[in-house]
C-alpha positions in Angstrom: -8.8 -0.6 17.2 -9.4 1.9 14.4 -6.5 3.5 12.5 -7.6 6.9 14.0 -7.0 5.4 17.5 -3.7 4.0 16.3 -2.6 7.4 15.1 -3.7 9.3 18.2 -0.1 10.0 19.4 0.6 11.9 16.1 -2.8 13.6 15.7 -1.2 17.1 15.7 1.4 16.0 13.1 -1.3 14.5 10.9 -3.1 17.9 10.9 0.1 19.6 10.0 0.6 17.1 7.1 -3.0 17.8 5.9 -2.1 21.5 5.8 1.0 20.8 3.7 -1.0 18.6 1.3 -3.7 21.3 0.8 -1.0 24.0 0.2 1.0 21.8 -2.1 -2.0 20.8 -4.3 -2.3 24.3 -5.6 -2.2 24.7 -9.3 -3.4 27.3 -11.7 -4.8 24.5 -13.8 -8.3 23.9 -12.4 -8.6 20.2 -13.6 -5.4 19.3 -11.7 -6.8 20.8 -8.5 -10.1 18.9 -9.0 -8.7 15.5 -9.7 -5.9 15.7 -7.1 -8.2 17.0 -4.3 -10.8 14.3 -5.2 -8.4 11.4 -4.8 -6.4 12.8 -1.8 -9.6 13.5 0.2 -11.6 10.3 -0.8 -11.1 8.5 2.5 -7.7 6.9 2.5 -6.1 5.8 5.7 -2.9 8.0 5.3 -1.0 5.0 6.6 2.3 5.7 4.9 2.6 9.3 6.1 1.5 8.1 9.5 4.3 5.6 9.5 6.9 8.2 8.7 5.6 10.5 11.4 5.4 7.8 14.1 8.9 6.5 13.3 10.4 10.0 13.4 8.8 10.6 16.7 9.9 7.3 18.1 13.5 8.3 17.2 13.0 11.6 19.0 12.9 13.9 16.0 12.1 17.5 16.9 11.9 19.4 13.5 9.2 19.9 10.9 10.7 18.2 7.8 8.7 15.1 8.6 5.6 16.9 7.7 6.9 17.8 4.2 8.2 14.2 3.7 5.0 12.6 4.9 3.1 14.7 2.3 5.6 13.6 -0.3 5.0 10.0 0.5 1.2 10.5 0.3 1.6 12.2 -3.1 3.7 9.3 -4.4 1.1 6.8 -3.2 -1.7 8.8 -4.6 0.0 9.0 -8.0 0.4 5.2 -8.1 -3.3 4.9 -7.3 -4.3 7.1 -10.2 -2.1 5.2 -12.6 -3.2 1.8 -11.1 -6.9 2.4 -11.6 -6.3 3.3 -15.3 -4.2 0.2 -15.9 -6.7 -2.0 -14.0 -9.8 -0.2 -15.5 -11.2 0.1 -12.0 -14.4 1.9 -11.3 -14.6 1.9 -7.6 -12.1 2.7 -4.8 -12.9 3.3 -1.1 -16.6 3.2 -2.0 -16.3 6.1 -4.4 -15.9 6.3 -8.2 -12.3 6.2 -9.3 -10.8 9.3 -10.7 -10.5 7.7 -14.1 -14.2 6.8 -14.0 -15.1 10.4 -13.1 -12.6 12.4 -15.1 -11.3 10.0 -17.7 -8.1 8.1 -18.2 -6.1 10.9 -19.7 -6.8 13.3 -16.8 -5.9 10.6 -14.2 -2.6 9.7 -15.8 -1.6 13.3 -16.3 -2.6 14.4 -12.7 -0.7 11.4 -11.4 2.3 12.8 -13.3 1.7 16.2 -11.6 1.7 14.6 -8.2 4.9 12.7 -8.9 6.7 15.9 -10.0 5.3 17.9 -7.1 6.5 15.3 -4.7 10.0 15.6 -6.2 9.9 19.4 -5.9 9.0 19.1 -2.3 11.7 16.5 -1.4 14.3 18.7 -3.0 13.2 21.4 -0.5 14.4 19.3 2.4 17.9 19.6 1.0 19.1 16.2 2.1 20.7 13.9 -0.5 20.0 10.8 1.6 16.3 11.6 1.6 16.2 12.2 -2.1 18.0 9.0 -2.8 15.6 6.9 -0.7 12.5 8.4 -2.4 14.0 8.3 -5.9 14.9 4.6 -5.4 11.6 3.8 -3.9 9.7 5.4 -6.8 11.7 3.5 -9.4 11.2 0.2 -7.6 7.4 0.8 -7.3 7.4 1.4 -11.1 9.2 -1.9 -11.6 6.6 -3.6 -9.4 3.8 -2.2 -11.5 5.4 -3.7 -14.6 6.0 -7.1 -12.9 2.4 -7.2 -11.9 1.3 -6.4 -15.4 3.5 -9.3 -16.7 2.0 -11.7 -14.1 -1.6 -10.9 -15.1 -3.3 -13.8 -16.7 -0.4 -16.1 -15.9 -1.6 -19.0 -13.9 1.9 -20.4 -13.4 3.2 -17.6 -11.2 5.0 -19.0 -8.2 4.5 -17.7 -4.6 8.0 -16.1 -4.6 7.2 -14.2 -7.8 3.9 -13.0 -6.3 5.7 -11.9 -3.1 8.3 -10.1 -5.2 5.5 -8.0 -6.8 4.3 -7.1 -3.3 7.8 -6.1 -2.0 8.3 -3.9 -5.0 4.8 -2.4 -5.7 3.4 -2.0 -2.1 6.0 -2.7 0.6 8.7 -0.4 -0.9 6.9 2.8 0.0 6.2 1.5 3.5 9.9 0.7 3.8 10.9 4.2 2.5 8.5 5.9 5.0 10.0 4.1 8.0 13.6 4.5 6.7 13.0 8.3 6.3 11.7 8.5 9.8 14.9 6.9 11.0 17.1 9.2 8.9 15.3 12.3 10.2 15.7 11.0 13.8 19.5 10.4 13.4 19.3 6.6 13.4 22.5 4.6 13.4 23.0 2.5 10.2 21.7 -0.6 12.1 18.6 1.2 13.4 17.9 2.7 10.0 18.0 -0.8 8.4 15.9 -2.3 11.1 13.3 0.4 10.7 13.3 -0.1 6.9 12.9 -3.9 7.5 9.9 -3.1 9.8 8.2 -1.1 7.0 8.9 -3.7 4.3 7.5 -6.6 6.4 4.5 -4.5 7.5 3.7 -3.4 4.0 3.9 -7.1 2.8 1.5 -8.2 5.6 -0.8 -5.3 4.7 -1.0 -6.3 1.0 -1.4 -10.0 1.9 -4.5 -9.1 3.9 -5.8 -6.9 1.1 -5.6 -10.0 -1.2 -7.5 -12.0 1.4 -10.2 -9.3 1.7 -10.7 -9.5 -2.0 -12.4 -12.9 -1.4 -13.7 -12.5 2.2 -14.9 -9.0 3.1 -18.0 -6.9 3.0 -17.9 -4.7 -0.1 -19.3 -1.8 1.9 -16.3 -2.1 4.3 -13.6 -2.3 1.6 -15.2 0.1 -0.8 -14.4 -2.0 -3.8 -16.0 -5.0 -5.6 -15.2 -8.5 -4.4 -13.3 -10.5 -6.9 -11.7 -7.5 -8.6 -8.3 -9.3 -8.6 -9.9 -12.3 -10.3 -11.6 -10.2 -12.9 -8.2 -8.6 -13.7 -6.5 -12.0 -13.9 -4.2 -11.4 -11.0 -2.8 -14.6 -9.5 -2.8 -13.7 -5.8 -1.9 -16.1 -2.9 -5.4 -17.4 -2.3 -5.7 -18.4 -6.0 -2.1 -19.9 -6.1 -2.8 -21.9 -3.0 -6.1 -23.2 -4.4 -4.4 -24.3 -7.6 -1.7 -26.1 -5.6 -3.9 -27.8 -3.0 -7.3 -28.1 -4.6 -8.7 -31.0 -6.7 -7.8 -31.1 -10.4 -11.2 -29.7 -11.1 -10.8 -26.8 -8.7 -7.3 -26.0 -10.0 -8.6 -26.0 -13.6 -11.4 -23.7 -12.7 -9.0 -21.2 -11.0 -6.5 -21.5 -13.9 -9.2 -20.7 -16.5 -10.4 -17.7 -14.5 -6.9 -16.3 -14.2 -6.1 -16.8 -17.9 -9.4 -15.4 -19.1 -10.3 -12.9 -16.4 -13.9 -12.1 -15.4 -16.2 -13.1 -12.6 -18.3 -15.7 -14.4 -17.2 -18.6 -12.1 -16.7 -16.4 -9.0 -19.1 -18.4 -6.7 -17.5 -21.7 -7.6 -14.0 -20.3 -7.2 -14.9 -18.7 -3.9 -16.1 -22.2 -2.7 -12.8 -23.7 -3.8 -10.8 -21.1 -2.0 -12.6 -21.8 1.2 -12.5 -25.6 0.8 -8.7 -25.6 0.4 -8.1 -23.2 3.4 -6.4 -20.7 1.1 -7.5 -17.7 3.1 -6.2 -19.1 6.3 -2.9 -19.9 4.5 -2.6 -16.3 3.3 -3.4 -15.0 6.8 -0.6 -17.3 8.1 1.8 -15.6 5.7 0.6 -12.2 6.8 1.0 -13.0 10.5 4.6 -14.2 9.8 5.4 -11.0 8.1 3.8 -9.0 10.9 5.9 -10.8 13.5 9.1 -10.0 11.5 8.0 -6.4 11.6 7.5 -6.5 15.3 10.9 -8.2 15.8 12.6 -5.4 13.9 11.4 -2.8 16.4 13.7 -4.1 19.1 16.1 -1.2 18.1 13.6 1.4 19.3 13.4 2.6 22.9 10.1 2.3 24.7 7.7 5.1 24.0 4.0 5.7 23.0 5.2 5.9 19.4 6.9 2.5 19.5 3.7 1.1 21.0 1.7 2.6 18.1 3.9 0.9 15.6 3.5 -2.4 17.5 -0.2 -2.0 17.5 -0.2 -1.2 13.8 1.5 -4.5 13.1 -1.4 -6.3 14.8 -4.0 -4.1 13.1 -2.5 -4.9 9.7 -3.4 -8.6 9.9 -6.6 -8.3 12.1 -8.4 -5.7 10.0 -11.5 -6.3 7.9 -11.1 -3.3 5.5 
């Protein structure tokens, strides 16, 4: 099932969010419009805003603030992508040149700042202190995750728990904020709100685990990025950690050297070691466990097409190939 099919119940809401995004991207500074529109419209799944919209609908929300907040979540996500690609020196995302490759690092960083500040302007407009606190806390946690990942780069001694902590902070936190906000808008009880937040956190973790699997197993045309990017950047993801822990001394040394030095020089041999040790299956097992925790958290929701969409999304997160 494609993500378009998954989001069919919120198709009208997604169109409304697109209208908010187009309106909110306006700036008298031409370069800001060019860079922001390039990255926003470059083929992303809009998964985080869709989560907010679907959760709000599952809670029976009837207003329009979820459109504004879904756009806010997308702007925060897009700002992190702009900054990530500069830090990682990436040249390809979603099959297109990254904004920093096209417009330069300075423009990417500054437009990322514009999107962050525009997001905060928009969230203030909702005039709900709970909403502002959730988004402010999430943005701060994401920044901490970025720094943690930077510290972990080229460190071959990163433990699985440290790796998962980066995922929870850097990726899963915005998923968690999106589903928590959907609950807040829908008048969730404290228990429902926490369970919806748990759903987002576990789903985001599963999603990133599969992303890390796809870095060593997918078709470049499907993912829109180069295989082995994580290895080239010296990122110790779960497939590499598992290979070092369960491979032969020679395989472990090979992976350790690649993490510490970066680059793709030994990519073929490392890929063979990853497959030989069952590292990708182990990472998928982790992802399935997280997806199941996400599914379990949805027990607080009444039956609806929106709850079904969230359940199907949990399956999609671990079954996808891009």
